[in-house]
C-alpha positions in Angstrom: 0.6 14.4 -8.9 2.4 13.0 -5.6 1.8 14.1 -2.7 5.1 15.0 -0.9 5.7 14.5 2.9 7.1 18.1 3.3 4.1 20.0 1.1 1.7 18.2 3.7 3.8 19.1 7.0 3.1 22.8 6.2 -0.7 22.5 5.5 -1.9 19.5 8.1 -0.4 17.5 10.9 1.8 14.9 9.2 4.7 13.5 11.1 6.0 10.2 12.0 4.1 10.1 15.4 0.9 10.8 13.7 1.4 8.5 10.7 2.3 5.4 13.0 -0.3 5.8 16.0 -3.1 7.6 14.8 -6.5 6.1 13.9 -6.6 6.2 9.9 -10.7 7.0 10.4 -9.9 10.2 12.1 -7.0 11.2 9.5 -7.5 13.0 6.2 -7.0 11.5 2.9 -4.2 13.8 2.1 -2.8 12.9 5.5 -3.1 9.4 4.4 -1.4 9.8 1.1 1.4 12.0 3.0 2.1 9.2 5.5 2.2 6.5 2.8 4.7 8.4 1.1 6.8 9.4 4.0 7.0 5.7 5.6 7.5 4.0 2.2 10.3 6.7 0.6 11.6 8.8 3.5 14.9 7.7 4.8 14.7 10.0 7.8 11.4 8.5 9.1 12.6 5.1 8.6 15.6 5.6 10.7 13.1 7.2 13.0 11.3 4.0 12.9 14.2 1.9 13.6 13.2 0.3 10.1 16.2 -1.7 8.7 14.5 -4.7 7.0 14.0 -4.7 3.2 10.5 -5.7 2.1 8.5 -5.0 -1.0 5.1 -4.3 -0.6 2.6 -5.3 -3.6 -0.7 -3.9 -4.5 -3.2 -5.8 -7.0 -6.0 -3.7 -8.6 -7.8 -3.6 -11.4 -5.9 -1.6 -14.0 -9.0 1.0 -14.3 -8.6 1.7 -10.9 -4.7 2.0 -11.1 -4.9 5.9 -11.6 -6.0 6.2 -7.6 -2.2 5.3 -6.9 -0.5 7.9 -8.8 0.4 9.9 -5.7 3.0 7.7 -4.5 6.3 8.7 -5.2 7.2 5.6 -7.1 6.5 1.9 -8.0 7.4 -0.5 -10.8 4.2 -2.1 -12.0 3.2 -4.7 -14.1 0.3 -5.7 -16.2 -1.5 -8.9 -14.7 -4.8 -11.0 -15.4 -7.0 -11.7 -12.5 -9.1 -15.2 -12.6 -12.0 -15.7 -10.2 -14.2 -18.3 -9.2 -16.4 -19.7 -6.2 -15.4 -22.7 -5.4 -17.4 -25.4 -3.2 -15.9 -27.4 -0.3 -15.7 -30.3 -2.6 -14.0 -28.6 -5.5 -16.7 -27.7 -7.6 -16.8 -24.6 -9.3 -20.1 -22.8 -8.5 -19.7 -19.5 -10.1 -16.8 -18.3 -12.5 -16.0 -14.7 -13.4 -14.5 -13.3 -16.7 -10.6 -12.6 -16.4 -9.9 -9.2 -15.3 -7.4 -6.7 -16.4 -5.2 -6.1 -13.3 -2.4 -4.0 -12.4 0.2 -5.0 -10.0 2.5 -2.6 -8.3 5.9 -3.3 -6.4 7.6 -0.9 -3.7 10.4 -1.6 -1.8 10.4 -0.5 1.6 12.3 -0.4 5.1 10.5 -2.4 7.8 11.3 -3.2 11.7 11.9 -7.0 12.8 8.9 -6.5 14.7 6.8 -5.7 11.0 4.9 -2.8 12.5 5.8 -0.5 9.8 4.6 -3.2 7.3 1.4 -3.5 9.4 0.8 0.1 9.5 1.1 0.3 5.8 -1.7 -2.2 5.1 -3.7 -0.7 7.4 -3.6 2.9 5.8 -4.1 1.5 2.2 -7.4 -0.3 3.7 -8.5 2.9 4.9 -7.5 4.6 1.6 -9.2 2.0 -0.2 -12.6 2.5 1.7 -12.5 5.9 0.7 -10.9 6.5 -2.8 -10.4 3.1 -4.7 -13.7 1.1 -3.3 -12.5 -2.3 -4.2 -14.6 -4.7 -1.8 -10.8 -5.9 -0.9 -7.8 -4.3 -1.8 -5.1 -6.9 -2.3 -2.2 -5.9 -0.3 0.9 -7.7 1.0 4.4 -7.5 1.9 7.3 -9.8 1.4 11.1 -9.8 2.7 13.7 -9.2 0.4 16.5 -11.7 1.4 18.7 -10.6 -1.6 18.6 -8.7 -4.6 21.0 -6.5 -6.7 20.1 -3.3 -5.2 
C-alpha cells in the first residue's frame, strides 16, 4: 500500500526541508517512504525544489524482494536477468554465479540542474535498503531524459 505525503504530514514530520536535508539515519522508515514519494511524485515539492530537469530513476533488485517497493506511488517494471562473475585483473573468471531473476523499476522525476534531488533520492534509497530490502548493494541510478513522447 502506498504511503502518501498527506497521510504522513499529519502523523510525522515530513516536509520538503526535512526530506532534503535531515540525516536519513535519524528518520523513521515511514518518513523515508513518504519523502521518496513526495520528492518523486509531488509537483508542488518539485516547484519548491526548483526541479525542472527530466530524469529517470532506475532500481534493479532481485524479483523476490520487489515487494519492498510497493509503497511507491508508481513505476514501470521490467523482468530482467542478472548475471554476475568475479573476474581477475587479467580477465580470468574466478567465480560465476547462477543467473538471477531481477526486476527493474523505472520512475520519471524532476531534478535540479545541480543534481541534488537525484543525489538525495539515491541517499534515501540507500538507507531504506539497509533497513528493509537488505541487499548487499541496491543498484539504483539516474539518467537524464533528453526527449520522449510524454
